[in-house]
N, C-alpha and C positions, 0 to 999 in steps of 0.2 A: 374941638380940635376941625381943622378945615383944612382947606389946601388954597394957599395964598394966590394965586392964580387962579382959583376957582376952577381949574381943566380938570380930568384925571385921563390919564391914558386909554386910547379903546381896550376890549379886551382884546383882541388880534394882536395888538402892540404889546401889551404886557406878556400876551403867552409866548409872545417870539424871544423877547427878551430873556421870559425865563426859561425859556426851552433852550437858548444860545448858553444861558449861564450854568445850565446843567449839563449841557454837553462839555463846557470845558470842566468841571466839576467831575462828569463820569469819565474822560480821558484821567485827569489826576487820581480820581478814586480806581481805575482799573490799577495803575502802576501802585499806588499806597498799598492796595488790598493787595499785591503780590508781594510787596514788601514786610507788611505785617506779621501775617503765618508763617512765613520762613526763618524768619528773623526769633520770633517767639517758640515757636512748632506746637504741635496738636495739644499739648496738654497748657501752655499759660496761655494762648490763643483761647482756649476753651474755659479756664479759669473766667480770664477776662469779659469773654462772651457770657457766661453764667452769671457773674458779678454784674455786670451793665444790666443784662436782662432783669434779672427778679429785683434790681433797683428803679429801673424802669417801670416794672409793674406797681410796685409799690408808691413812685409819687402816683402813677396812673389812678390810683385808687382816690387815694387825697384828695386828688382833683376833682372827679366823680365826673366828667364831662363839663364841668365849668367852663372849661379852654375853649371848646366849641360850639358852648351859650355866648360867651364873650365876643367869639369874632362874629359869631353871626349878629347878636344883639349892635358892636359898633359897626356894622357894615350897615346896619339900618339906621342907625341914630348916631352920624359918623362926627356932629359938631357937639355933641353930649359929653364932656372932658369926665364930668364923675365918674361915667362909667369904668373910665380909664385907671382915677385914682381908687375909687374904690376894687376894683380887679388887683392892682399893681400891690394894695395894702393886703387883701386876701393872699395872696399867692406868696406873700413873706411871711403871714402867718402857718402856711401851710409846708411851708420849707423849716418853721420852728419844729413845726409838730413831724415830719419826716425825721428827721435829725434824733428827736425824741424818743420816737420808738425806735430808734438802731440802739439808743442808750437804754432801754428799758430791755430792749429781747439782749443788751450785754449782761444786762445785772440781773436780769432771770436766768444767764447762761442758757439762752433760746436761740443764740445768734449759730451755734455750735450744731443747729439741728435745720436751719433756714439755709445756713451757707458751710453745708459741710467741709470740712479739710480746708477753709478759708481763712487766713487772717483777718481780723478784725480791723486790722487797718486799712485793707484793702476794701471792706466792707465800705468804709467810711469813705474814702475816696471814689468808690461806686455811685454810692448815692450822693456825694456832691456834682458826679460827672449827670447824673440823671434831673438834678435839678437847675444845673446851669441848661443842659439840652429844653427841659421844659422851659424856661425864662428865654430861651432864644426861637422857641417856637410862638410865643406872647409874643416876640416880639417882631416877627419875621410875619405872623397876623396880622400884627397892626399895621404894618406898611402895607398888605396888600388890600387889608378895608379900607384904608384912605387912598387907594388906586396911585402908591409910591412904589409898585413892583418895579420897574425901569430902576430906580435909584440904588431900593434893596437889592436886586440883582448884581449891579455892577458893582456892590461893599461885597457881595458873596465870593464872585469872580478874585478880587484879590486876597479876601481871605483864603481861597483856596491856591492860591498860588505861593503865598506867606507859608502857609501848612506846607505845602507840598517842601518847599526848602529846607523846612525846619523837621519834616521827618525824614527827608534825605540825608541831615548831615548827625543824625541819629543813627543812619541805619551805616553811613560811612564810617562813622567813628566806634563804633559798635558799640554805643550805648540804650540802643532800644530794648530795653526790658519791661519787667510789667509795670512797674512804678512811674519809668519814664513817657509808658504811652500814655499813662491818665496824665500825667503834667502836662503832656503835649495836646491833649484834648482841652485840657483846662484853658491854654493861654489862647487856641485857634476858635473853643467860643467864646469866652470874652472877648478877644477882638472883634468879633462880631457882632455881636449886643450890644456894645460900644457904638461900633459903626451904626449902625440900624439906630439907636436913641439919638444918634447928631442929626441922622436922616429926619428923625420925625421932629425934633424940636426945631428944625430949619425951614419946616414945610407948616409949622403951627403959630396959630395965635399964643398969648402967653395964656399962662395956666393958672388956677390957681387948687392948689391940690389940697386945700381944705375942705372938707364935708360937713353938711350940716347933721346932727343927730338924724332930722327928719330922712337926708338923702340915704345915710346908713342903713337906717331901717327899712327903706324901701326898697336900695340895692339886695340887702339882705333877701328879703323878702321876695324877691323876683327871679333872682340866681336859686333859693330856696324852693320856687316851685317849679322851675325848669329842671335842677338838678336830682331834685327828690323822686323821679320817678327810674333815674339813674343809678341811684344810690347801691339796690341790690346786683343791677346789671354789676356796675364796679368792684363791687363786694366778689362777685361770682368772678369777674375775670381776674382778678387779683388771684385769687384760689388756684381757677384752672392755670392760670399762666406760671406761677410760683410751682403748681405741681407737675405741671410738659416737664418743667426744664429739671425739676428736684427728681423727678423719677431717673433720667436721663443720666442726673448726676450719681445719686447714687446707686443705681444698676449698671451703668456703663462707662461713670468716672468721667475725668477731664479731657481724656484723649478723642470721647463721641462727641462729649460739648464742644470740642473745638472743630469735630466735622459736622456737626449742624450749624455751629457758629459762622463758619464758613459758605455753606450751603446758603443760608441767610442771608448773606451777606452779599452773594452774586447774584440770588434771588430779587435782591432789592435792587440790581442796576437794569433787572427788567423793569420794574416800575417807574424808571426813571421818566418817561415822556408824559404818565400821565400824571405824576407829584407835580410837575410844570404846570397843572392845567387844574388840579383839586381847589386849592383856595381860592385859586380865582371863579371857578365855578360855584362855588360855595356862595360866596360873594354875591355874584349874579340871581342865583336864588332864592337868597334872604332877600336881595331889592325884589324881584318879581312878586315873591311872595307877601311883601310888604303893602304891595298895590293889589294885591289879589286875582294876581294874572296868571292862572295856573295854566294859559294858552301859551305866554312864553317859557313858565317852567318847564310845560310837556315838550315843545320845541327845543331846547337848552338839550333836555334828556334824550329825546331822539335823537339830535345831530352829536354830541358826545360820547355818546355810551359807546356805540359800537365803532365807532373812529377810534378811541384810546383801548378799547378792547381790541382790536385787530393789530393797534401799535406793537401794545405787550404782548400779544400772543406771538407775535413776528420776533421780535425777540427770545421769548422765555421757549418756543419749539426747535429755535435752532441753538440755545444752551443745553437744552435736555438731550437733545441726540448726540452734542460732542461735548459732554459732562466730562469723560475721562479727560480731553485735553484741556476744558478748562479747568481741572482741579489740580493738573498737574503745573499750569501755568500759573493759578493765584497762590498754590500752597507748596508746590514742588513735590517729589516725590513720595513723602510724609503724610502728606494729604492723598495718595491714589484709592482708599478707600472709601475716601466720602464722595467720589462719583456719583454712586445711586443717591445717596441724598440731596445732590446737586443737581440730579436730573429731576427729580420729583418736586424739589423746592420751588423748581424754577414755572410751574404749573399752579404753584399757589397764587403767586402776583399776577397771573393771570386774571384770577376771579377775585384778587383785590382791588382790580378795576373796577369791575363792578361794585365791588362792598364800599369802596370808597365814594364813589361816585351817586350812587342810589342811598347810600347812608345820606348824603349830603343833603337831600330832600326831605327824609326824615325831621332831620337837626333844623332845616330851614323853614320847614312848615313846623314845629314844634311837636309832632308824634314821636316826642320822645318815648314815652310807655309802651307803644306797640313797637318800637323799634328795640327799647332794653328785653322786652319779654322773649321775641323772635332770639334774640342774641344769648339770652339766659337760656332757653331749653334748648341750643344748641351746642355751647360751652357744655353743659352739663353731660348731654351725650357723649364729649368729646372723653372723659373722664376714664371710663372705662375700657373706651377704644386705646386711648393713648396708654395706660397702663398692659393692655394685654398685648401689644404691640414691642412695649418697651421694656417688659419686665422679664427675666430669663425662665428657661421652661420650668424650673425647679420651683417656679413662682407663678406657674400656669399663666405665663407667656411666649411669646414668639423669639425673643431676645435678637429684635431688630435694631437696637438701638439707635444711632440718628436718624437710617431709613426708616424708622418705624416711624419716630415722630415726624416727620416728615410727610410721611402718609396719611396722617391723623391730619394733620394740617390742611393736607388737601383735601381729605374727605368730608370734613366739618365744613372748611371755607366753601367749597362748592356745592353742596345743602344748606346753609346758613344765605348765605349771599343771593340764589335764588328765588328765595322765599321773602326776602326784603325786596328783590326785585318783582315777585308775582303783586305784592300789596303798592307798590308805588306804581306799576301798571295801570292796576284798578285807579287808584289815586288821580293818575295823569290822565285816565283814560286812553292806554296803549295797548296796542298787541304783545300779550307775555310771551305767546309761541314765536313770533317771530325771533324777538333776541335768545331763544335757545336755539333757536335753530341755528341764528348766529355765531352762537358759541360754540355750536359742534362744529358747523364748517370749518372754520374759520381754523380751528386747531388742527381738524384730520387735514388740510389742504398744507398747512405749513409743516405738521411733521412728515406728509410725506416727501414733501418738497427737500424740506432737511435731508431725511434717510437718504434721497435719491442723491444729492450731492454730495455726504460721505462715502455711500458705495463707489461713485466715480472718482473721487479724487484718491481714494483707498487703492484704486486700481493701478495709479500712477505710480512705476517701480521706482523711478528716482527720488518721490519725495517720503519713502519709508523712512521712520526716524525723525522728521522732521517736522513737529507737532506743531510749534507756531506759526513756519509757512502752510500747511496743512490747512489750518484752522482759518488763516488769513484768506486763500484761495475760495476755501468753502464758504467763508462770508461772503465773498466777491460774487459767488457764481449765484447760492441762494439769495440773494439781496438783488440779480440783476431779473431772477424767474419771478421774484416775488413781484417787482416792479413793472415787469410784464403785464402780473395779472390782475394790478391793479388798474393799469391802464383798459386791459380788457373787460375785466367788470369790478369799477368801484364802489360798487355796493358790498361789498367783501368789506368794507372798512367804514361803510355807512356814508359812503359819497357817492356822487351823483359825476356824471359829465362835466356840468357846468364847473362844479366844486375844484376838479382837478382844473381847469381854465385858470383859474381863480389862485390857486396856488400856485402856479407853475408865474401867472404873472408878479403875483407877490415875493417870489423868489428874484425873478428880474427886476425889481423896482429895487431889492437888498441890495443887489450886484452894482446896477447902475447908479447907488445911490438917490432914488427921487422918493419923494414922501412918501408915506404910508396912512392911505387915509383910515 
């Protein structure tokens, strides 16, 4: 497969288009996330969160890191359509295996243990939801790998708008229940998959899906060697991921699942800007490593980690301080008790930035064995921590519910990500302690700014009980202070003054419709 005109949009252009699409998605998601929890309530929203999370964990296990391997390989060998043919076939086989697993669990009556108090009908819907999301991820990665990010992101904007119209009508006509929520997701996911497939078809040569026996054997061997070190990692990730939510379901019930589910979704909003660049950077890492250009990999690493850590920390620290207001705006009064979990989960997204970009270096360079060993150690460490924080007092726990699970996630992620960072700094010959200092200083300053703003706004008597207005004013004042800091100390975002000038010129070019180089 190849791009017809032989051209691939620049990384800068692809990122800004991806960023713009995510901003549109962000605005729509804000509205959608305030509709769904309010319509379902904590219990049903918790059931949806639990079902989809467990299903995603199961599909992730059967994936065993192969989707990351596929993306890395197709980024390096873009004209080799045999890779696509093989991996799509593999994905279909995996889908059958996942459904078979659920069927066997039902026959063995194991489903009542894994999915306590859940209808088997909704279990199957959740499995289908996870598989469709997996296929969407594969299709999206192919678009990025072939440099078709601009076209794919335009398709995403269309999907977001149509999805918003659908969810609004379900809400308006009071038809937004758990079953219809699944059907809604099926429609919007399938719609986007079809659009991306059409984009891929228009920008490729004619393909032959048939593979020779030798090709099948060769690809199987290649993916086996890539995924073998990740098998134990995937198994541990499945067990730990299921146990986390299972502990919460058994000891806290659907309501606590709802609180945690909302905190997770809100935390994911903070990850918006990093998610815009991760797949693109993985592609660049892969290409650089293929050329044995560690200098370029180090430049990308040094350039983007502090920048996107700073951006995510900017949002996360504000949401952490404003957690009570955020809980009310997204979930209403019924979700008030989710505020502590929201505040803590916001911090998990900060280190997920390092986790995703640092993990990209491991995957692009093929160091999957070291990557999996580090991950396994910290995941296993998290099991007793999670149990202690979630379990009730009569079972030697703190009974902290959703807040406890959020604390566990932040602790384990912070430690694990920084160990990954240490090994990548050694690999790329970078200063590890410089990144540690940047992490601490960024969070400290943003928390201080956000807390100061909240104190100032709370003292304005005419704004009492006007939660949304206070939140918006706080956001504007906080953003102004950070923008001033950025101009004074751009190094906080991994930038220098020349970068600030370049960004300013780029924005002016966008506004005046001048071409971007």
